[in-house]
C-alpha positions as CSV (number, residue, x, y, z in Angstrom):
1,X,0.0,0.0,0.0
2,X,1.3,3.4,-1.0
3,X,1.6,6.3,1.3
4,X,0.0,9.6,0.3
5,X,3.0,11.2,-1.3
6,X,3.8,8.1,-3.3
7,X,0.3,7.8,-4.5
8,X,0.0,11.4,-5.5
9,X,3.3,11.4,-7.4
10,X,2.4,8.2,-9.2
11,X,-0.9,9.8,-10.4
12,X,0.9,13.1,-11.4
13,X,3.4,11.1,-13.5
14,X,0.7,8.9,-15.1
15,X,-1.5,11.8,-16.0
16,X,1.3,14.0,-17.3
17,X,2.5,11.2,-19.5
18,X,-1.0,10.5,-20.8
19,X,-1.4,14.1,-21.9
20,X,2.1,15.0,-23.0
21,X,3.4,11.6,-24.2
22,X,6.7,12.3,-22.3
23,X,7.9,12.4,-18.7
24,X,8.3,15.8,-17.1
25,X,11.7,17.2,-16.4
26,X,12.8,18.0,-12.8
27,X,11.7,21.6,-13.0
28,X,8.2,20.8,-14.3
29,X,7.7,18.0,-11.7
30,X,8.9,20.1,-8.9
31,X,6.5,22.9,-9.9
32,X,3.6,20.5,-10.2
33,X,4.1,18.8,-6.9
34,X,5.6,21.7,-4.8
35,X,8.4,19.3,-3.7
36,X,12.2,19.7,-3.9
37,X,14.3,17.5,-6.2
38,X,15.6,15.6,-3.1
39,X,12.1,14.8,-1.9
40,X,11.1,13.7,-5.4
41,X,14.1,11.4,-5.7
42,X,13.3,9.8,-2.3
43,X,9.6,9.2,-3.3
44,X,10.6,7.9,-6.8
45,X,13.1,5.5,-5.2
46,X,10.3,4.2,-2.9
47,X,8.0,3.7,-5.9
48,X,10.8,1.8,-7.8
49,X,11.4,-0.4,-4.8
50,X,7.6,-1.2,-4.7
51,X,7.8,-2.0,-8.5
52,X,5.4,0.8,-9.7
53,X,8.1,2.3,-11.9
54,X,11.4,1.3,-13.5
55,X,14.0,4.1,-13.4
56,X,17.3,3.2,-15.1
57,X,19.2,6.5,-15.1
58,X,18.5,8.2,-11.8
59,X,19.5,11.6,-13.1
60,X,17.1,11.8,-16.1
61,X,13.3,11.5,-15.6
62,X,13.0,10.8,-19.3
63,X,14.2,7.2,-18.7
64,X,11.5,6.6,-16.1
65,X,9.1,3.8,-17.2
66,X,5.6,3.4,-15.6
67,X,4.9,-0.2,-14.7
68,X,1.6,0.5,-13.0
69,X,-0.2,3.9,-13.0
70,X,-2.6,3.0,-10.2
71,X,-2.3,1.8,-6.7
72,X,-2.7,-2.0,-6.4
73,X,-6.0,-2.9,-4.8
74,X,-6.0,-5.6,-2.1
75,X,-9.0,-7.9,-2.5
76,X,-11.0,-8.3,0.6
77,X,-12.6,-11.8,1.0
78,X,-16.3,-11.7,0.9
79,X,-18.2,-13.4,3.6
80,X,-20.7,-16.0,2.4
81,X,-24.3,-15.2,3.2
82,X,-26.5,-18.2,3.7
83,X,-29.9,-18.2,2.1
84,X,-31.6,-18.6,5.5
85,X,-30.2,-15.2,6.5
86,X,-31.6,-13.6,3.4
87,X,-35.0,-15.0,3.9
88,X,-35.2,-14.0,7.6
89,X,-36.0,-10.4,6.7
90,X,-39.1,-11.5,4.8
91,X,-40.3,-14.1,7.2
92,X,-39.7,-12.4,10.6
93,X,-41.3,-9.0,9.9
């Protein structure tokens, strides 16, 4: 599960690439997110460790490749509802 900064940066990168067909440079990304380059590098490294992006050349954002543009959803197991529980509403009232 991503923390708030990671999730927001992932969405910014995904949406920017979808519109511009290129990754932003450091100046653009810093202006869009209001974060310093050092903070961005830290967040991008965390995203790479969690396999959301692949970033070969750490100095150039143009080499960044999106693996997943959305946060992975964890599936919650559904509880089985027996038919007798469903019928109790109609039979008891």
